[in-house]
ZAMARGU-4260 file (C-alpha; in steps of 0.2 Angstrom, whole numbers, plus 5000, padded with zeros to 4 digits):
<rodrens>
0) 4980/4873/5008 | 4977/4883/5023 | 4967/4871/5039 | 4948/4880/5039 | 4950/4884/5057
5) 4967/4894/5054 | 4959/4903/5039 | 4944/4907/5051 | 4955/4915/5063 | 4965/4923/5051
10) 4950/4931/5044 | 4942/4938/5061 | 4960/4944/5067 | 4961/4954/5051 | 4945/4961/5054
15) 4948/4966/5070 | 4964/4975/5065 | 4956/4985/5053 | 4942/4992/5068 | 4958/4996/5079
20) 4968/5006/5067 | 4951/5016/5068 | 4951/5017/5088 | 4959/5034/5091 | 4950/5042/5076
25) 4936/5055/5083 | 4920/5052/5075 | 4922/5069/5063 | 4937/5062/5053 | 4929/5045/5048
30) 4920/5056/5032 | 4935/5068/5029 | 4941/5067/5010 | 4955/5080/5005 | 4959/5074/4988
35) 4954/5061/4976 | 4967/5049/4982 | 4963/5049/5001 | 4946/5041/5006 | 4937/5041/5021
40) 4941/5031/5035 | 4922/5025/5035 | 4923/5022/5016 | 4937/5009/5020 | 4927/5001/5033
45) 4912/4998/5022 | 4921/4994/5006 | 4932/4979/5014 | 4917/4972/5022 | 4908/4973/5004
50) 4921/4965/4997 | 4916/4947/5006 | 4897/4952/5005 | 4900/4954/4984 | 4911/4939/4982
55) 4909/4924/4994 | 4889/4928/5004 | 4880/4931/4990 | 4886/4920/4977 | 4888/4904/4989
60) 4879/4907/5005 | 4861/4901/5002 | 4847/4912/5006 | 4860/4927/5010 | 4850/4942/5015
65) 4859/4960/5011 | 4862/4969/5024 | 4857/4985/5015 | 4852/4986/4996 | 4860/5002/4992
70) 4879/4996/5000 | 4884/4990/4985 | 4882/5005/4976 | 4892/5015/4990 | 4906/5003/4992
75) 4912/4996/4977 | 4929/5004/4972 | 4933/4999/4954 | 4925/4984/4948 | 4915/4988/4935
80) 4909/4970/4932 | 4900/4971/4948 | 4889/4988/4943 | 4889/5005/4946 | 4896/5015/4961
85) 4899/5031/4969 | 4912/5041/4959 | 4931/5040/4969 | 4932/5061/4972 | 4913/5060/4980
90) 4917/5047/4996 | 4919/5061/5005 | 4901/5066/5003 | 4892/5051/5010 | 4887/5060/5027
95) 4876/5043/5027 | 4876/5029/5031 | 4883/5035/5047 | 4898/5028/5055 | 4889/5016/5068
100) 4878/5009/5053 | 4894/5007/5045 | 4899/4997/5059 | 4884/4986/5062 | 4886/4983/5043
105) 4906/4977/5048 | 4897/4965/5063 | 4885/4958/5053 | 4895/4953/5036 | 4908/4947/5049
110) 4898/4936/5058 | 4890/4929/5042 | 4906/4926/5035 | 4912/4915/5052 | 4896/4905/5053
115) 4896/4900/5034 | 4913/4896/5034 | 4912/4886/5050 | 4895/4876/5045 | 4902/4874/5027
120) 4918/4864/5036 | 4906/4855/5046 | 4893/4848/5033 | 4907/4843/5020 | 4918/4829/5021
125) 4931/4839/5008 | 4931/4855/5018 | 4929/4873/5011 | 4929/4871/4992 | 4947/4879/4985
130) 4938/4893/4976 | 4928/4900/4990 | 4947/4899/5000 | 4955/4907/4985 | 4943/4922/4986
135) 4943/4922/5004 | 4962/4923/5006 | 4963/4937/4992 | 4948/4947/5003 | 4959/4944/5018
140) 4974/4953/5009 | 4964/4965/4999 | 4959/4970/5017 | 4976/4970/5023 | 4981/4982/5007
145) 4965/4994/5015 | 4974/4994/5030 | 4989/5002/5028 | 4978/5015/5016 | 4968/5018/5030
150) 4985/5022/5041 | 4992/5034/5026 | 4975/5042/5022 | 4972/5045/5041 | 4990/5054/5042
155) 4983/5063/5027 | 4968/5068/5033 | 4976/5073/5051 | 4992/5080/5042 | 4982/5094/5032
160) 4970/5098/5047 | 4977/5115/5053 | 4979/5110/5072 | 4993/5096/5064 | 4986/5084/5080
165) 4993/5066/5082 | 4984/5050/5080 | 4993/5041/5093 | 5008/5039/5102 | 5011/5021/5099
170) 5014/5021/5081 | 5034/5022/5077 | 5034/5028/5058 | 5055/5032/5059 | 5064/5017/5065
175) 5083/5020/5063 | 5096/5009/5051 | 5109/5004/5063 | 5119/4998/5049 | 5134/5005/5042
180) 5130/5011/5024 | 5141/4999/5011 | 5136/4995/4995 | 5132/4976/4990 | 5140/4969/4975
185) 5130/4959/4963 | 5136/4947/4948 | 5130/4946/4932 | 5121/4932/4928 | 5104/4925/4926
190) 5092/4928/4938 | 5073/4918/4943 | 5062/4932/4948 | 5043/4930/4952 | 5034/4920/4968
195) 5039/4903/4969 | 5030/4895/4984 | 5014/4890/4977 | 5009/4885/4995 | 5009/4902/5000
200) 4997/4918/4995 | 5003/4929/4983 | 4994/4940/4972 | 4992/4938/4951 | 5004/4949/4945
205) 5018/4939/4956 | 5016/4924/4944 | 5023/4920/4930 | 5041/4915/4937 | 5054/4919/4924
210) 5073/4922/4922 | 5081/4938/4920 | 5097/4943/4914 | 5105/4957/4925 | 5123/4965/4923
215) 5134/4969/4938 | 5128/4982/4948 | 5129/4987/4967 | 5115/4993/4977 | 5115/5001/4995
220) 5112/4991/5009 | 5102/5007/5017 | 5089/5017/5011 | 5093/5036/5010 | 5090/5046/5026
225) 5083/5063/5030 | 5100/5071/5032 | 5106/5066/5015 | 5090/5073/5008 | 5090/5088/5017
230) 5109/5091/5008 | 5098/5089/4990 | 5087/5101/4997 | 5101/5114/5004 | 5111/5109/4986
235) 5096/5119/4977 | 5091/5103/4969 | 5074/5107/4966 | 5079/5119/4957 | 5091/5111/4944
240) 5082/5108/4930 | 5096/5096/4925 | 5093/5083/4938 | 5074/5080/4933 | 5063/5073/4919
245) 5054/5086/4911 | 5037/5081/4918 | 5044/5077/4936 | 5051/5098/4935 | 5034/5102/4927
250) 5025/5094/4944 | 5038/5102/4955 | 5033/5119/4948 | 5015/5119/4945 | 5014/5113/4963
255) 5027/5121/4974 | 5036/5107/4979 | 5052/5112/4988 | 5052/5097/5002 | 5045/5080/5005
260) 5028/5079/5012 | 5024/5084/5029 | 5040/5093/5031 | 5039/5109/5037 | 5052/5123/5039
265) 5047/5132/5055 | 5060/5147/5058 | 5072/5140/5050 | 5072/5123/5057 | 5064/5107/5049
270) 5049/5097/5057 | 5040/5082/5051 | 5020/5078/5053 | 5020/5061/5060 | 5006/5051/5067
275) 5012/5057/5084 | 5009/5075/5079 | 5023/5088/5072 | 5040/5085/5078 | 5057/5089/5075
280) 5065/5080/5059 | 5074/5065/5064 | 5089/5067/5051 | 5093/5048/5054 | 5079/5042/5050
285) 5075/5036/5032 | 5067/5049/5021 | 5049/5046/5016 | 5032/5051/5008 | 5044/5054/4990
290) 5036/5054/4973 | 5046/5044/4959 | 5051/5062/4952 | 5059/5065/4968 | 5069/5050/4971
295) 5075/5051/4951 | 5081/5067/4954 | 5091/5064/4969 | 5099/5047/4963 | 5104/5060/4948
300) 5112/5073/4961 | 5121/5057/4968 | 5126/5050/4950 | 5118/5034/4955 | 5101/5028/4950
305) 5087/5015/4956 | 5088/5000/4956 | 5074/4989/4944 | 5063/4979/4952 | 5070/4963/4946
310) 5089/4971/4953 | 5079/4974/4972 | 5071/4957/4973 | 5089/4948/4969 | 5097/4958/4981
315) 5085/4961/4995 | 5090/4946/5006 | 5107/4956/5010 | 5098/4971/5017 | 5085/4975/5031
320) 5068/4983/5019 | 5051/4984/5025 | 5050/5002/5033 | 5049/5011/5014 | 5041/5007/5000
325) 5055/5009/4989 | 5053/5017/4970 | 5061/5006/4957 | 5066/5011/4941 | 5053/4997/4932
330) 5037/5001/4925 | 5023/4990/4931 | 5020/4978/4917 | 5014/4961/4915 | 5027/4946/4920
335) 5029/4932/4904 | 5012/4922/4903 | 5001/4933/4914 | 4983/4932/4912 | 4967/4939/4920
340) 4955/4931/4931 | 4939/4931/4922 | 4925/4941/4931 | 4927/4954/4944 | 4942/4947/4952
345) 4953/4949/4936 | 4949/4968/4936 | 4961/4967/4954 | 4979/4971/4946 | 4980/4969/4927
350) 4970/4983/4923 | 4982/4995/4932 | 4998/4989/4921 | 5001/5006/4912 | 5009/5021/4919
355) 5014/5018/4934 | 5030/5013/4944 | 5033/4996/4954 | 5037/4999/4972 | 5047/4985/4984
360) 5048/4982/5001 | 5033/4987/5012 | 5032/5000/5025 | 5030/5004/5044 | 5011/5005/5038
365) 5011/4988/5030 | 5000/4976/5042 | 5007/4960/5048 | 5008/4944/5038 | 5007/4955/5021
370) 5024/4956/5014 | 5036/4945/5005 | 5051/4947/4992 | 5040/4945/4979 | 5025/4959/4982
375) 5024/4970/4970 | 5016/4987/4974 | 5012/4999/4961 | 5009/5022/4960 | 5009/5035/4949
380) 5024/5044/4947 | 5017/5060/4957 | 5011/5050/4973 | 5018/5053/4990 | 5005/5050/5003
385) 5012/5033/5004 | 5027/5031/5015 | 5039/5030/5000 | 5057/5030/4999 | 5074/5029/4990
390) 5088/5015/4989 | 5102/5020/4978 | 5110/5008/4966 | 5124/5009/4952
</rodrens>
């Protein structure tokens, strides 16, 4: 188990990183909510603070005084066990509390948490209880998840501003893949899947290590590039109904989709909105902001397929990953023996195991110390505001 001083440092480092992400923002950027899937930056700042107040300070710190009695209603997300909350698509209507007040809230809870943990450790012969440490680690990694959402939500907010303003000059969202493309061959057999080292943090949806049988398959060592995806566009891939699921084709038609999110054809030349602003499309960069529908259609055009999440996990040590969340052909389902934790914490993953696809690998927006080979991300098939990409299998 992690030592208390290390855990406190990890907590404080995580809290600071969230605020660092917001430093390039103008005050007006903090409240915007263009679509239901994108939350205002101010809400992320408050929600990640509320988590620690709700699940650690309120139940465990004697005589804890709430910062504000209404903040649980404002900053709860989907925890039915905790009580009423603001409807998700109303988060952008919260002009109050103001940004300064939310930062005061963060500082208050961060200080209360630090003092609580250090005092608890100093006054206990057995250090902090395993129960509190477990919830603290979940809270830290929960905030890291929101750091990624914060980054991608900021990109969506700025990327839908008519002026296409840049976020900053330091965020490199298009790292190149230097290796030559090749097919990695994996032999048929029985393989073990799931998180193994119980001394290291993981989410409950990674547990239930189990065996799967895989047929022979091949998987690309490289992600699909913008250049390759552009070939699909130029071959009228978006108009070829043979390549698409019926639901995907309906989505294309209803939303007039003809390219990945953030692509702009300007006077016959493709550009991409990035966090550095509008730039000419980098053809060698991995394609990003792709829905599952698009990923599937592209694989059909290439006469390949997406890997299952099990194939990805078995093969991942043979290629570089981490710049794009990679769509898989696996439905988001529980592993054998999966059980939800009691109470609100049990709502963290299990309630979403329906109508979603698993993504693997992490992205350029994933926070430090938050990726691992068994991590199971999940999204609905139409979503693409995350840094999602494609790895081919066959």
